C-alpha atoms as an extended CHARMM CRD file, in Angstrom:
* protein
*
       272  EXT
         1         1  UNK       CA            180.8800000000     -272.4390000000        8.3170000000  PROA      1               0.0000000000
         2         2  UNK       CA            184.3470000000     -271.2100000000        7.4840000000  PROA      2               0.0000000000
         3         3  UNK       CA            183.2140000000     -270.1600000000        3.9260000000  PROA      3               0.0000000000
         4         4  UNK       CA            180.2550000000     -268.2670000000        5.3950000000  PROA      4               0.0000000000
         5         5  UNK       CA            182.5590000000     -266.3640000000        7.7370000000  PROA      5               0.0000000000
         6         6  UNK       CA            185.0410000000     -265.6140000000        4.9100000000  PROA      6               0.0000000000
         7         7  UNK       CA            182.2800000000     -264.4110000000        2.6320000000  PROA      7               0.0000000000
         8         8  UNK       CA            180.8790000000     -262.2110000000        5.3710000000  PROA      8               0.0000000000
         9         9  UNK       CA            184.2820000000     -260.6770000000        6.0060000000  PROA      9               0.0000000000
        10        10  UNK       CA            184.7870000000     -260.1270000000        2.3740000000  PROA      10              0.0000000000
        11        11  UNK       CA            181.4070000000     -258.3380000000        2.1660000000  PROA      11              0.0000000000
        12        12  UNK       CA            182.3520000000     -256.2210000000        5.1720000000  PROA      12              0.0000000000
        13        13  UNK       CA            185.6730000000     -255.3580000000        3.6010000000  PROA      13              0.0000000000
        14        14  UNK       CA            184.0620000000     -254.4490000000        0.2460000000  PROA      14              0.0000000000
        15        15  UNK       CA            181.5160000000     -252.2420000000        1.9660000000  PROA      15              0.0000000000
        16        16  UNK       CA            184.2870000000     -250.5380000000        3.9450000000  PROA      16              0.0000000000
        17        17  UNK       CA            186.2240000000     -249.9280000000        0.7240000000  PROA      17              0.0000000000
        18        18  UNK       CA            183.1790000000     -248.4780000000       -0.9480000000  PROA      18              0.0000000000
        19        19  UNK       CA            182.6800000000     -246.1600000000        2.0680000000  PROA      19              0.0000000000
        20        20  UNK       CA            186.2770000000     -244.9940000000        1.6360000000  PROA      20              0.0000000000
        21        21  UNK       CA            185.8440000000     -244.0630000000       -1.9320000000  PROA      21              0.0000000000
        22        22  UNK       CA            184.5530000000     -240.5140000000       -2.5120000000  PROA      22              0.0000000000
        23        23  UNK       CA            182.5420000000     -240.1610000000       -5.7910000000  PROA      23              0.0000000000
        24        24  UNK       CA            183.7430000000     -237.4060000000       -8.0830000000  PROA      24              0.0000000000
        25        25  UNK       CA            180.4570000000     -235.4140000000       -7.6870000000  PROA      25              0.0000000000
        26        26  UNK       CA            180.9330000000     -235.2350000000       -3.9200000000  PROA      26              0.0000000000
        27        27  UNK       CA            184.4510000000     -233.6900000000       -3.9950000000  PROA      27              0.0000000000
        28        28  UNK       CA            183.2300000000     -230.1410000000       -3.8770000000  PROA      28              0.0000000000
        29        29  UNK       CA            181.1670000000     -230.9730000000       -0.8180000000  PROA      29              0.0000000000
        30        30  UNK       CA            183.7600000000     -232.9360000000        1.2140000000  PROA      30              0.0000000000
        31        31  UNK       CA            186.3470000000     -230.2330000000        0.4500000000  PROA      31              0.0000000000
        32        32  UNK       CA            183.8540000000     -227.5420000000        1.5840000000  PROA      32              0.0000000000
        33        33  UNK       CA            184.1230000000     -225.7820000000       -1.8090000000  PROA      33              0.0000000000
        34        34  UNK       CA            180.3600000000     -225.6220000000       -2.4080000000  PROA      34              0.0000000000
        35        35  UNK       CA            179.7210000000     -222.8310000000        0.1280000000  PROA      35              0.0000000000
        36        36  UNK       CA            182.3690000000     -220.3530000000       -1.1330000000  PROA      36              0.0000000000
        37        37  UNK       CA            181.2060000000     -220.8770000000       -4.6900000000  PROA      37              0.0000000000
        38        38  UNK       CA            177.5760000000     -220.0920000000       -3.6390000000  PROA      38              0.0000000000
        39        39  UNK       CA            178.9270000000     -217.0950000000       -1.7660000000  PROA      39              0.0000000000
        40        40  UNK       CA            180.7540000000     -215.6070000000       -4.8090000000  PROA      40              0.0000000000
        41        41  UNK       CA            177.7520000000     -216.2250000000       -7.0950000000  PROA      41              0.0000000000
        42        42  UNK       CA            175.3380000000     -214.3710000000       -4.7890000000  PROA      42              0.0000000000
        43        43  UNK       CA            177.7870000000     -211.6850000000       -3.9740000000  PROA      43              0.0000000000
        44        44  UNK       CA            178.2020000000     -210.7870000000       -7.6660000000  PROA      44              0.0000000000
        45        45  UNK       CA            174.4230000000     -211.1190000000       -8.2720000000  PROA      45              0.0000000000
        46        46  UNK       CA            173.5250000000     -208.7650000000       -5.3780000000  PROA      46              0.0000000000
        47        47  UNK       CA            176.1790000000     -206.2700000000       -6.2360000000  PROA      47              0.0000000000
        48        48  UNK       CA            175.0490000000     -206.2620000000       -9.8560000000  PROA      48              0.0000000000
        49        49  UNK       CA            171.4190000000     -205.6450000000       -8.8900000000  PROA      49              0.0000000000
        50        50  UNK       CA            172.2610000000     -202.8170000000       -6.6280000000  PROA      50              0.0000000000
        51        51  UNK       CA            174.8870000000     -201.4070000000       -8.9660000000  PROA      51              0.0000000000
        52        52  UNK       CA            177.9140000000     -201.7640000000       -6.5750000000  PROA      52              0.0000000000
        53        53  UNK       CA            181.3620000000     -202.4630000000       -7.8290000000  PROA      53              0.0000000000
        54        54  UNK       CA            183.3160000000     -205.2710000000       -6.1330000000  PROA      54              0.0000000000
        55        55  UNK       CA            187.0150000000     -205.7380000000       -6.7410000000  PROA      55              0.0000000000
        56        56  UNK       CA            188.6800000000     -209.0810000000       -7.4100000000  PROA      56              0.0000000000
        57        57  UNK       CA            190.3840000000     -208.8050000000       -3.9500000000  PROA      57              0.0000000000
        58        58  UNK       CA            187.0110000000     -208.5250000000       -2.2240000000  PROA      58              0.0000000000
        59        59  UNK       CA            185.6690000000     -211.5570000000       -4.0850000000  PROA      59              0.0000000000
        60        60  UNK       CA            188.8090000000     -213.5250000000       -3.3030000000  PROA      60              0.0000000000
        61        61  UNK       CA            188.6020000000     -212.4550000000        0.3470000000  PROA      61              0.0000000000
        62        62  UNK       CA            184.9850000000     -213.7070000000        0.6270000000  PROA      62              0.0000000000
        63        63  UNK       CA            185.9050000000     -216.9720000000       -1.0950000000  PROA      63              0.0000000000
        64        64  UNK       CA            188.8500000000     -217.8930000000        1.1520000000  PROA      64              0.0000000000
        65        65  UNK       CA            187.1020000000     -216.6330000000        4.3400000000  PROA      65              0.0000000000
        66        66  UNK       CA            183.9970000000     -218.8000000000        3.7200000000  PROA      66              0.0000000000
        67        67  UNK       CA            186.1060000000     -221.7310000000        2.7830000000  PROA      67              0.0000000000
        68        68  UNK       CA            188.1790000000     -221.3200000000        5.9210000000  PROA      68              0.0000000000
        69        69  UNK       CA            185.0880000000     -221.1260000000        8.1830000000  PROA      69              0.0000000000
        70        70  UNK       CA            183.5270000000     -224.2550000000        6.5660000000  PROA      70              0.0000000000
        71        71  UNK       CA            186.7240000000     -226.2200000000        6.7230000000  PROA      71              0.0000000000
        72        72  UNK       CA            187.1180000000     -225.2910000000       10.4280000000  PROA      72              0.0000000000
        73        73  UNK       CA            183.5050000000     -226.2490000000       11.1470000000  PROA      73              0.0000000000
        74        74  UNK       CA            183.8990000000     -229.6400000000        9.3760000000  PROA      74              0.0000000000
        75        75  UNK       CA            187.1690000000     -230.2810000000       11.3020000000  PROA      75              0.0000000000
        76        76  UNK       CA            185.5460000000     -229.5680000000       14.7040000000  PROA      76              0.0000000000
        77        77  UNK       CA            182.6170000000     -231.8630000000       13.7460000000  PROA      77              0.0000000000
        78        78  UNK       CA            184.9960000000     -234.6620000000       12.7830000000  PROA      78              0.0000000000
        79        79  UNK       CA            186.7030000000     -234.4250000000       16.2710000000  PROA      79              0.0000000000
        80        80  UNK       CA            183.4740000000     -235.6410000000       17.8200000000  PROA      80              0.0000000000
        81        81  UNK       CA            184.2490000000     -239.1390000000       16.3950000000  PROA      81              0.0000000000
        82        82  UNK       CA            180.5860000000     -239.5610000000       15.3170000000  PROA      82              0.0000000000
        83        83  UNK       CA            180.5360000000     -239.5490000000       11.5340000000  PROA      83              0.0000000000
        84        84  UNK       CA            177.1200000000     -239.2780000000       10.0120000000  PROA      84              0.0000000000
        85        85  UNK       CA            178.2340000000     -237.8380000000        6.5810000000  PROA      85              0.0000000000
        86        86  UNK       CA            180.8330000000     -238.4970000000        4.0040000000  PROA      86              0.0000000000
        87        87  UNK       CA            182.3550000000     -235.0080000000        4.5670000000  PROA      87              0.0000000000
        88        88  UNK       CA            183.0320000000     -235.6430000000        8.2550000000  PROA      88              0.0000000000
        89        89  UNK       CA            184.4130000000     -239.0600000000        7.4930000000  PROA      89              0.0000000000
        90        90  UNK       CA            186.7020000000     -237.5630000000        4.8310000000  PROA      90              0.0000000000
        91        91  UNK       CA            188.0280000000     -234.8440000000        7.1870000000  PROA      91              0.0000000000
        92        92  UNK       CA            188.5800000000     -237.4390000000        9.9220000000  PROA      92              0.0000000000
        93        93  UNK       CA            190.6350000000     -239.6340000000        7.6070000000  PROA      93              0.0000000000
        94        94  UNK       CA            192.5590000000     -236.6960000000        6.1350000000  PROA      94              0.0000000000
        95        95  UNK       CA            193.3070000000     -234.5350000000        9.1390000000  PROA      95              0.0000000000
        96        96  UNK       CA            196.8140000000     -233.4680000000        8.0910000000  PROA      96              0.0000000000
        97        97  UNK       CA            195.5250000000     -232.2640000000        4.7520000000  PROA      97              0.0000000000
        98        98  UNK       CA            192.5090000000     -230.5830000000        6.3160000000  PROA      98              0.0000000000
        99        99  UNK       CA            194.7610000000     -228.7540000000        8.8160000000  PROA      99              0.0000000000
       100       100  UNK       CA            196.9760000000     -227.6770000000        5.9330000000  PROA      100             0.0000000000
       101       101  UNK       CA            193.9600000000     -226.3540000000        3.9990000000  PROA      101             0.0000000000
       102       102  UNK       CA            192.6590000000     -224.5120000000        7.1470000000  PROA      102             0.0000000000
       103       103  UNK       CA            196.0680000000     -222.8470000000        7.6090000000  PROA      103             0.0000000000
       104       104  UNK       CA            196.3340000000     -221.8830000000        3.9610000000  PROA      104             0.0000000000
       105       105  UNK       CA            192.8050000000     -220.4170000000        3.7480000000  PROA      105             0.0000000000
       106       106  UNK       CA            193.2210000000     -218.5230000000        7.0520000000  PROA      106             0.0000000000
       107       107  UNK       CA            196.6070000000     -217.0960000000        5.9930000000  PROA      107             0.0000000000
       108       108  UNK       CA            195.2210000000     -216.1370000000        2.5690000000  PROA      108             0.0000000000
       109       109  UNK       CA            192.1890000000     -214.5040000000        4.1950000000  PROA      109             0.0000000000
       110       110  UNK       CA            194.2800000000     -212.3750000000        6.5720000000  PROA      110             0.0000000000
       111       111  UNK       CA            196.6120000000     -211.3600000000        3.7670000000  PROA      111             0.0000000000
       112       112  UNK       CA            193.7300000000     -210.3030000000        1.4860000000  PROA      112             0.0000000000
       113       113  UNK       CA            192.1800000000     -208.2390000000        4.3480000000  PROA      113             0.0000000000
       114       114  UNK       CA            194.9970000000     -205.6790000000        4.2110000000  PROA      114             0.0000000000
       115       115  UNK       CA            193.7210000000     -204.6530000000        0.7280000000  PROA      115             0.0000000000
       116       116  UNK       CA            190.1410000000     -204.1290000000        1.8280000000  PROA      116             0.0000000000
       117       117  UNK       CA            188.4360000000     -200.8100000000        2.8010000000  PROA      117             0.0000000000
       118       118  UNK       CA            188.2540000000     -199.8990000000        6.4980000000  PROA      118             0.0000000000
       119       119  UNK       CA            184.3980000000     -200.1120000000        6.5200000000  PROA      119             0.0000000000
       120       120  UNK       CA            184.6310000000     -203.6180000000        4.9720000000  PROA      120             0.0000000000
       121       121  UNK       CA            187.1570000000     -204.7020000000        7.5760000000  PROA      121             0.0000000000
       122       122  UNK       CA            185.0550000000     -203.2870000000       10.3770000000  PROA      122             0.0000000000
       123       123  UNK       CA            181.9660000000     -205.0300000000        9.0920000000  PROA      123             0.0000000000
       124       124  UNK       CA            183.9820000000     -208.2280000000        8.7520000000  PROA      124             0.0000000000
       125       125  UNK       CA            185.2250000000     -208.0030000000       12.3200000000  PROA      125             0.0000000000
       126       126  UNK       CA            181.6340000000     -207.7430000000       13.5400000000  PROA      126             0.0000000000
       127       127  UNK       CA            180.6830000000     -210.7460000000       11.6090000000  PROA      127             0.0000000000
       128       128  UNK       CA            183.7790000000     -212.6670000000       12.7230000000  PROA      128             0.0000000000
       129       129  UNK       CA            182.7030000000     -212.0510000000       16.3430000000  PROA      129             0.0000000000
       130       130  UNK       CA            179.3440000000     -213.4030000000       15.5190000000  PROA      130             0.0000000000
       131       131  UNK       CA            180.8560000000     -216.4810000000       13.8920000000  PROA      131             0.0000000000
       132       132  UNK       CA            183.1650000000     -217.1250000000       16.8220000000  PROA      132             0.0000000000
       133       133  UNK       CA            180.2430000000     -217.0840000000       19.2270000000  PROA      133             0.0000000000
       134       134  UNK       CA            178.4400000000     -219.4850000000       16.9090000000  PROA      134             0.0000000000
       135       135  UNK       CA            181.3870000000     -221.9000000000       16.7760000000  PROA      135             0.0000000000
       136       136  UNK       CA            181.6920000000     -221.8020000000       20.5410000000  PROA      136             0.0000000000
       137       137  UNK       CA            178.0230000000     -222.4460000000       21.0970000000  PROA      137             0.0000000000
       138       138  UNK       CA            177.9260000000     -225.3650000000       18.6710000000  PROA      138             0.0000000000
       139       139  UNK       CA            181.3160000000     -227.0930000000       19.2090000000  PROA      139             0.0000000000
       140       140  UNK       CA            182.3540000000     -226.2140000000       22.7300000000  PROA      140             0.0000000000
       141       141  UNK       CA            179.2050000000     -227.6220000000       24.3940000000  PROA      141             0.0000000000
       142       142  UNK       CA            178.3380000000     -224.2900000000       25.9980000000  PROA      142             0.0000000000
       143       143  UNK       CA            174.6830000000     -224.4890000000       24.7840000000  PROA      143             0.0000000000
       144       144  UNK       CA            172.5780000000     -226.9240000000       22.7630000000  PROA      144             0.0000000000
       145       145  UNK       CA            171.0960000000     -224.3830000000       20.3190000000  PROA      145             0.0000000000
       146       146  UNK       CA            169.8960000000     -227.1770000000       18.0730000000  PROA      146             0.0000000000
       147       147  UNK       CA            166.9980000000     -227.6450000000       20.4990000000  PROA      147             0.0000000000
       148       148  UNK       CA            166.0330000000     -223.9730000000       20.3840000000  PROA      148             0.0000000000
       149       149  UNK       CA            163.6250000000     -223.9370000000       17.5470000000  PROA      149             0.0000000000
       150       150  UNK       CA            166.2550000000     -225.0060000000       15.0100000000  PROA      150             0.0000000000
       151       151  UNK       CA            168.1400000000     -221.8220000000       15.8920000000  PROA      151             0.0000000000
       152       152  UNK       CA            171.4090000000     -223.2490000000       14.6000000000  PROA      152             0.0000000000
       153       153  UNK       CA            170.3500000000     -223.3180000000       10.9650000000  PROA      153             0.0000000000
       154       154  UNK       CA            168.9470000000     -219.8020000000       11.3250000000  PROA      154             0.0000000000
       155       155  UNK       CA            172.2060000000     -218.4640000000       12.7370000000  PROA      155             0.0000000000
       156       156  UNK       CA            174.1340000000     -220.0830000000        9.8210000000  PROA      156             0.0000000000
       157       157  UNK       CA            171.7660000000     -218.4980000000        7.2570000000  PROA      157             0.0000000000
       158       158  UNK       CA            171.9710000000     -215.0000000000        8.7660000000  PROA      158             0.0000000000
       159       159  UNK       CA            175.7070000000     -215.1840000000        9.2130000000  PROA      159             0.0000000000
       160       160  UNK       CA            176.3610000000     -216.4930000000        5.6520000000  PROA      160             0.0000000000
       161       161  UNK       CA            173.8440000000     -214.2010000000        4.0230000000  PROA      161             0.0000000000
       162       162  UNK       CA            175.2150000000     -211.1110000000        5.9060000000  PROA      162             0.0000000000
       163       163  UNK       CA            178.7570000000     -211.9840000000        4.9820000000  PROA      163             0.0000000000
       164       164  UNK       CA            177.9750000000     -212.3210000000        1.3350000000  PROA      164             0.0000000000
       165       165  UNK       CA            175.8730000000     -209.1460000000        1.2750000000  PROA      165             0.0000000000
       166       166  UNK       CA            178.3780000000     -207.0650000000        3.3550000000  PROA      166             0.0000000000
       167       167  UNK       CA            179.4800000000     -204.7930000000        0.4630000000  PROA      167             0.0000000000
       168       168  UNK       CA            175.7670000000     -203.9600000000       -0.1280000000  PROA      168             0.0000000000
       169       169  UNK       CA            175.1000000000     -203.4920000000        3.6000000000  PROA      169             0.0000000000
       170       170  UNK       CA            177.9460000000     -201.0210000000        4.1710000000  PROA      170             0.0000000000
       171       171  UNK       CA            177.1110000000     -199.0670000000        0.9400000000  PROA      171             0.0000000000
       172       172  UNK       CA            175.3580000000     -195.7530000000        0.7790000000  PROA      172             0.0000000000
       173       173  UNK       CA            172.1530000000     -197.3860000000       -0.3730000000  PROA      173             0.0000000000
       174       174  UNK       CA            169.1390000000     -196.9690000000        1.9190000000  PROA      174             0.0000000000
       175       175  UNK       CA            168.4470000000     -199.9530000000        4.1820000000  PROA      175             0.0000000000
       176       176  UNK       CA            164.8630000000     -200.2360000000        2.9600000000  PROA      176             0.0000000000
       177       177  UNK       CA            166.1540000000     -200.7750000000       -0.5400000000  PROA      177             0.0000000000
       178       178  UNK       CA            168.4940000000     -203.7670000000        0.1230000000  PROA      178             0.0000000000
       179       179  UNK       CA            167.0010000000     -205.2880000000        3.3210000000  PROA      179             0.0000000000
       180       180  UNK       CA            164.2810000000     -207.4610000000        1.6420000000  PROA      180             0.0000000000
       181       181  UNK       CA            166.8530000000     -208.9670000000       -0.8550000000  PROA      181             0.0000000000
       182       182  UNK       CA            169.4140000000     -209.6630000000        1.8440000000  PROA      182             0.0000000000
       183       183  UNK       CA            166.8290000000     -211.1430000000        4.1820000000  PROA      183             0.0000000000
       184       184  UNK       CA            165.5450000000     -213.2820000000        1.3420000000  PROA      184             0.0000000000
       185       185  UNK       CA            168.9800000000     -214.6580000000        0.6170000000  PROA      185             0.0000000000
       186       186  UNK       CA            169.5850000000     -215.2480000000        4.4230000000  PROA      186             0.0000000000
       187       187  UNK       CA            166.3230000000     -217.3440000000        4.5740000000  PROA      187             0.0000000000
       188       188  UNK       CA            167.2220000000     -219.3110000000        1.4130000000  PROA      188             0.0000000000
       189       189  UNK       CA            170.4780000000     -220.1840000000        3.0390000000  PROA      189             0.0000000000
       190       190  UNK       CA            168.5840000000     -221.0990000000        6.2450000000  PROA      190             0.0000000000
       191       191  UNK       CA            166.2000000000     -223.3180000000        4.2690000000  PROA      191             0.0000000000
       192       192  UNK       CA            169.1120000000     -225.0570000000        2.5860000000  PROA      192             0.0000000000
       193       193  UNK       CA            170.7360000000     -225.8690000000        5.8880000000  PROA      193             0.0000000000
       194       194  UNK       CA            167.3360000000     -226.7500000000        7.5200000000  PROA      194             0.0000000000
       195       195  UNK       CA            166.4550000000     -229.2400000000        4.7950000000  PROA      195             0.0000000000
       196       196  UNK       CA            169.9040000000     -230.8080000000        4.8400000000  PROA      196             0.0000000000
       197       197  UNK       CA            169.6610000000     -231.2730000000        8.6620000000  PROA      197             0.0000000000
       198       198  UNK       CA            166.1940000000     -232.7730000000        8.1990000000  PROA      198             0.0000000000
       199       199  UNK       CA            167.4570000000     -235.3060000000        5.6160000000  PROA      199             0.0000000000
       200       200  UNK       CA            170.5940000000     -236.2860000000        7.6330000000  PROA      200             0.0000000000
       201       201  UNK       CA            168.6120000000     -236.7300000000       10.8590000000  PROA      201             0.0000000000
       202       202  UNK       CA            165.7870000000     -238.5950000000        9.0890000000  PROA      202             0.0000000000
       203       203  UNK       CA            163.0810000000     -236.2610000000       10.3490000000  PROA      203             0.0000000000
       204       204  UNK       CA            160.0970000000     -236.4750000000        8.1020000000  PROA      204             0.0000000000
       205       205  UNK       CA            158.6630000000     -233.0090000000        8.4180000000  PROA      205             0.0000000000
       206       206  UNK       CA            159.3340000000     -229.3790000000        9.0510000000  PROA      206             0.0000000000
       207       207  UNK       CA            158.1650000000     -227.5550000000       12.1920000000  PROA      207             0.0000000000
       208       208  UNK       CA            155.5380000000     -224.8040000000       12.3860000000  PROA      208             0.0000000000
       209       209  UNK       CA            158.2630000000     -222.2080000000       12.7810000000  PROA      209             0.0000000000
       210       210  UNK       CA            159.9560000000     -223.4660000000        9.5940000000  PROA      210             0.0000000000
       211       211  UNK       CA            156.6630000000     -223.1250000000        7.6940000000  PROA      211             0.0000000000
       212       212  UNK       CA            156.1620000000     -219.5800000000        8.9460000000  PROA      212             0.0000000000
       213       213  UNK       CA            159.7070000000     -218.6740000000        7.7190000000  PROA      213             0.0000000000
       214       214  UNK       CA            158.9710000000     -220.2520000000        4.3850000000  PROA      214             0.0000000000
       215       215  UNK       CA            155.8570000000     -218.1620000000        4.1120000000  PROA      215             0.0000000000
       216       216  UNK       CA            158.0530000000     -215.0790000000        4.9240000000  PROA      216             0.0000000000
       217       217  UNK       CA            160.2550000000     -216.0810000000        2.0160000000  PROA      217             0.0000000000
       218       218  UNK       CA            157.2760000000     -215.8070000000       -0.3140000000  PROA      218             0.0000000000
       219       219  UNK       CA            156.4220000000     -212.4230000000        1.0590000000  PROA      219             0.0000000000
       220       220  UNK       CA            160.0420000000     -211.1360000000        0.6160000000  PROA      220             0.0000000000
       221       221  UNK       CA            160.1100000000     -212.3230000000       -3.0140000000  PROA      221             0.0000000000
       222       222  UNK       CA            157.0710000000     -210.0550000000       -3.7510000000  PROA      222             0.0000000000
       223       223  UNK       CA            158.9420000000     -206.8710000000       -2.6210000000  PROA      223             0.0000000000
       224       224  UNK       CA            162.3420000000     -207.6490000000       -4.1970000000  PROA      224             0.0000000000
       225       225  UNK       CA            163.6760000000     -206.5820000000       -7.5780000000  PROA      225             0.0000000000
       226       226  UNK       CA            162.5180000000     -208.8790000000      -10.3920000000  PROA      226             0.0000000000
       227       227  UNK       CA            165.7790000000     -210.5530000000      -11.0330000000  PROA      227             0.0000000000
       228       228  UNK       CA            166.2370000000     -211.4240000000       -7.3770000000  PROA      228             0.0000000000
       229       229  UNK       CA            162.6260000000     -212.5820000000       -7.1850000000  PROA      229             0.0000000000
       230       230  UNK       CA            163.1280000000     -214.9060000000      -10.1780000000  PROA      230             0.0000000000
       231       231  UNK       CA            166.4130000000     -216.3400000000       -8.8500000000  PROA      231             0.0000000000
       232       232  UNK       CA            164.9930000000     -216.8560000000       -5.3970000000  PROA      232             0.0000000000
       233       233  UNK       CA            161.8150000000     -218.5100000000       -6.8360000000  PROA      233             0.0000000000
       234       234  UNK       CA            163.8900000000     -220.8410000000       -8.8910000000  PROA      234             0.0000000000
       235       235  UNK       CA            166.1040000000     -221.7990000000       -5.9650000000  PROA      235             0.0000000000
       236       236  UNK       CA            162.9750000000     -222.3670000000       -3.7310000000  PROA      236             0.0000000000
       237       237  UNK       CA            161.3030000000     -224.4830000000       -6.4030000000  PROA      237             0.0000000000
       238       238  UNK       CA            164.4330000000     -226.6210000000       -6.7970000000  PROA      238             0.0000000000
       239       239  UNK       CA            164.8100000000     -227.0970000000       -3.0690000000  PROA      239             0.0000000000
       240       240  UNK       CA            161.2170000000     -228.2140000000       -2.7990000000  PROA      240             0.0000000000
       241       241  UNK       CA            161.7160000000     -230.7030000000       -5.6980000000  PROA      241             0.0000000000
       242       242  UNK       CA            164.9420000000     -232.0960000000       -4.1220000000  PROA      242             0.0000000000
       243       243  UNK       CA            163.0590000000     -232.5290000000       -0.7980000000  PROA      243             0.0000000000
       244       244  UNK       CA            160.1640000000     -234.2320000000       -2.5250000000  PROA      244             0.0000000000
       245       245  UNK       CA            162.0140000000     -236.6910000000       -4.8050000000  PROA      245             0.0000000000
       246       246  UNK       CA            165.3590000000     -237.2890000000       -3.1090000000  PROA      246             0.0000000000
       247       247  UNK       CA            165.4070000000     -235.9170000000        0.4050000000  PROA      247             0.0000000000
       248       248  UNK       CA            166.5100000000     -238.4300000000        3.1080000000  PROA      248             0.0000000000
       249       249  UNK       CA            166.3620000000     -241.3390000000        0.5570000000  PROA      249             0.0000000000
       250       250  UNK       CA            169.7000000000     -240.2900000000       -0.9320000000  PROA      250             0.0000000000
       251       251  UNK       CA            171.2280000000     -237.9590000000        1.5670000000  PROA      251             0.0000000000
       252       252  UNK       CA            174.5660000000     -237.2830000000       -0.1040000000  PROA      252             0.0000000000
       253       253  UNK       CA            173.0790000000     -236.5860000000       -3.4820000000  PROA      253             0.0000000000
       254       254  UNK       CA            170.3500000000     -234.4760000000       -1.9400000000  PROA      254             0.0000000000
       255       255  UNK       CA            173.0340000000     -232.4170000000       -0.1560000000  PROA      255             0.0000000000
       256       256  UNK       CA            174.9050000000     -231.7070000000       -3.4230000000  PROA      256             0.0000000000
       257       257  UNK       CA            171.6690000000     -230.9020000000       -5.2300000000  PROA      257             0.0000000000
       258       258  UNK       CA            170.5380000000     -228.5280000000       -2.3610000000  PROA      258             0.0000000000
       259       259  UNK       CA            173.7870000000     -226.4950000000       -2.6500000000  PROA      259             0.0000000000
       260       260  UNK       CA            173.3570000000     -226.4400000000       -6.4800000000  PROA      260             0.0000000000
       261       261  UNK       CA            169.8730000000     -225.0670000000       -6.0230000000  PROA      261             0.0000000000
       262       262  UNK       CA            171.4170000000     -221.8400000000       -4.6660000000  PROA      262             0.0000000000
       263       263  UNK       CA            173.3130000000     -221.2160000000       -7.8780000000  PROA      263             0.0000000000
       264       264  UNK       CA            170.2130000000     -220.0070000000       -9.6880000000  PROA      264             0.0000000000
       265       265  UNK       CA            171.6120000000     -216.4250000000      -10.1060000000  PROA      265             0.0000000000
       266       266  UNK       CA            174.0640000000     -217.9450000000      -12.8150000000  PROA      266             0.0000000000
       267       267  UNK       CA            171.1060000000     -217.8440000000      -15.1580000000  PROA      267             0.0000000000
       268       268  UNK       CA            170.8750000000     -214.0530000000      -14.8230000000  PROA      268             0.0000000000
       269       269  UNK       CA            174.6430000000     -213.5800000000      -14.7080000000  PROA      269             0.0000000000
       270       270  UNK       CA            176.0050000000     -210.6190000000      -16.6540000000  PROA      270             0.0000000000
       271       271  UNK       CA            179.7720000000     -210.6700000000      -16.6810000000  PROA      271             0.0000000000
       272       272  UNK       CA            181.4590000000     -207.2000000000      -16.8140000000  PROA      272             0.0000000000
């Protein structure tokens, strides 16, 4: 009996050690670096297609702002003491490091803002208000928007997509020219978040509203510039494949692959 208890304790200890070890391929995810990388790739891609120049400062500002928001979101999630993913567990066990990263990214974002144009700062403030409302709704328990037709993921997609496309949105280009592409990117971000939520919560299928939004993605692709159409089609196809062959079976791998699916513009990347 003593040997059985000892072996059981050893197995539990080994399982706990394995949980504590973060695989190398998951580091970008647990450090919240995947989102800012996707943001920079799509910002460059959209600007290139609509012939808008974006400075290094603007790119850096987007990178650190997105990084700050995602770190803050993960930190708030970890405070709930209910860890369903490796990223939340990592933040909970490395709170001092996470707080230091949040402070660094916030300070850097504020510093870089002083070099941005007034229109970009104004647009950023509007988005910041939107994001603050989102964080309060989700983390302060003011409302359970997760039950409202998966509204949480849609808010994330719109907020993320609008932030990335902000230089295009505030430009002199007519709204009818850029709107389909920006909406398309917002919905791709939504689908990314929606699928990840489905995998992590072990829900087997999407809702009718999800399917309607996916059909709208197909419609938007048809009225977008060719390069954006091809990039979006590749991202969509990859997301479908990840959902089909990995999905909730291998949640952490699926999450990494889902974020990688949004890097399709790299194929069409033209460096200046």
